N, C-alpha and C positions, 0 to 999 in steps of 0.2 A: 249678314244679309241686312240687319236693321239699320247699319250706315247708309247702304244704298237705297233703303225706303226711305229714310230720312233725308237724303240728298234730292230723291225723287219728289219728295213733298214740298221741298222748299222749291224745286224747279217749278211745280204746279201751281204755287203761291204767286211765283213772279209770272207765270203765263197767265194766270187768271186777271192779275191787276193790269197786265198789259192788253188782255183783251178787252177788259172794261173800259180802258183809257181809250183805244182805238174805237171801239163802238162809240163811245161818247164823242170822240171828236169828229165824227163823220157828220157831212152837211145834211140838215133834213131835206126832204123833198120840197116843202114849203118854206124853207129857209128861216126857219124860228124855232123855238124849242130849246132844248138842252145843248145841242150840236153847236148853236150859234153862240151861245153864251160860254160853252168851254174851249172857244177855240175854232169853231168850223172856219171862219175867216182865214183863221192865222195857218190853217194847213194848206190853203191855196198859195200862201206867199211862201211856204217853206217847200211845197210840191210841185209848185205850177200849176197848169191847166189840166194835168193828168191826176189830180188828187183823188177822185173818185175810184179809180184803178187802183192806185197805190193802197189806199186805206181797204179797199176791197179786197185785196190780194193778201194785205196784213191779217184781216179780220179772218180769213178762210184758214191761212196757215196756222193763226195762233188757235183757232177752234179745233183743227185737227191735232196741233201738239197737246191741246186741253184733254181731247178725247183719248189720244193715245196714252198720255201719262196717268190719267185716272184708270184706263184699263190695266195698265202695268202694275200700277200700285194695288188695283184689286187683286190681280195673280200672286203679286208679291206677299200681300197679307195672307191670302190663301195657302201658298205654299209654307209660309212661315208658322202659321196655325197648325196644319197638318204635319209637319216635321218636328214641331215642339211637343205635340201629344205623342207622336211616334218615338220620339226619343225618350220620354218619360215611361212608355211601356215597354221599350228595348233596354232598360236599366239592367245591369248584370246581375244576376240573382247572388244572394249571398248565401255562404256555404257555412252552416253550424256544424261544427267539430263535436264528434260524441265528448261527454264528460270522461275526463280520467277517474279511474277505480279510486275509492277512497282508500289510503293506507290502512292496513288492519294492524291493530295493535295486539301483540300475543301476552 
């Protein structure tokens, strides 16, 4: 289970970076600010006149993926924690055998 949590964490980091870059690449309404400095004009050259729709859809999809992965990781950590404590409580009991009687010297 911990390998799956590690993979989901890595994918969440990749989605987070992608979401940040997509939001920063969007063109601002007044054509200024960070969006223009980080390639707001270049996105029009790459995607054409439909840049706003492509970036909006990418932002929505990345945000949905971010929230789904975050919730899945939350549930995975809860599952791992409850099963770790249950496994510690369900350990097999140790059986202690009675001591053998001491030999008697005549």
